[in-house]
C-alpha positions in Angstrom: 154.0 49.3 89.4 154.6 49.9 92.3 156.3 53.0 91.4 152.6 54.4 89.8 150.4 53.0 92.4 153.2 55.4 94.8 153.2 58.4 91.8 149.5 58.6 92.4 149.2 58.6 95.7 151.5 61.7 96.0 149.4 63.0 93.5 146.5 62.3 95.2 147.8 63.7 98.1 148.8 67.3 97.0 145.6 67.5 94.6 143.8 67.5 98.6 146.8 69.9 99.9 145.7 72.9 97.1 142.2 71.9 97.0 142.1 72.2 101.2 143.9 75.4 100.9 142.1 77.2 97.8 138.7 76.0 100.2 140.3 77.9 103.4 142.2 80.9 101.9 138.4 81.6 99.9 136.6 81.4 103.1 139.8 83.9 105.1 139.2 86.4 102.0 135.0 86.6 102.0 134.5 89.2 105.0 138.1 91.6 103.1 135.5 90.9 100.4 132.5 92.1 101.3 134.3 95.2 103.2 136.1 96.2 100.2 132.1 95.7 97.9 130.3 97.3 100.7 132.8 100.6 100.5 132.8 100.9 96.6 129.1 100.8 97.0 129.3 103.7 99.6 132.0 106.0 97.7 129.9 105.5 94.6 126.7 106.7 96.4 128.2 109.5 97.9 129.8 110.3 94.2 126.3 110.2 92.7 125.0 112.6 95.6 127.4 114.5 95.5 126.9 115.1 91.6 123.3 115.4 91.4 123.3 118.1 94.9 122.8 121.6 94.6 125.4 123.6 96.7 125.3 127.2 97.2 128.4 127.6 94.9 130.1 125.7 92.3 133.6 125.4 94.5 131.9 123.9 97.3 130.4 121.0 94.9 133.8 120.8 93.0 135.4 120.8 96.3 133.7 117.8 97.9 133.6 116.2 94.6 137.4 115.7 94.8 137.2 114.8 98.4 135.2 111.7 97.8 137.4 111.4 94.4 140.8 111.6 96.1 140.5 110.4 100.0 137.9 107.0 97.9 135.7 105.6 101.3 136.8 108.2 103.6 135.8 111.1 102.0 132.9 109.4 100.7 132.3 109.1 104.6 132.7 112.5 105.0 130.9 113.8 102.5 127.8 112.2 103.4 128.5 113.3 107.7 129.1 116.7 107.0 128.7 118.0 103.2 125.3 116.9 102.9 124.5 119.7 105.5 126.0 122.2 103.2 123.3 121.5 100.5 120.3 123.5 99.6 
């Protein structure tokens, strides 16, 4: 009987430890997850903006599409800061 109580106590401590660490890590990852979601939204917005915009020639449009796709969020930010001025 005493062995079952000790075993139950050990499982309770392990469960408490795992639950505490899961909650702790979820809260710790929340800012990172928000940054990833914000970056994804900016990237998708910039990609659609490039694809729907008119430029003087198709080469400029192709270059901006490649920049946004290959440089991900950095390319999206570059397009939003520099490329929007090149539209017709």
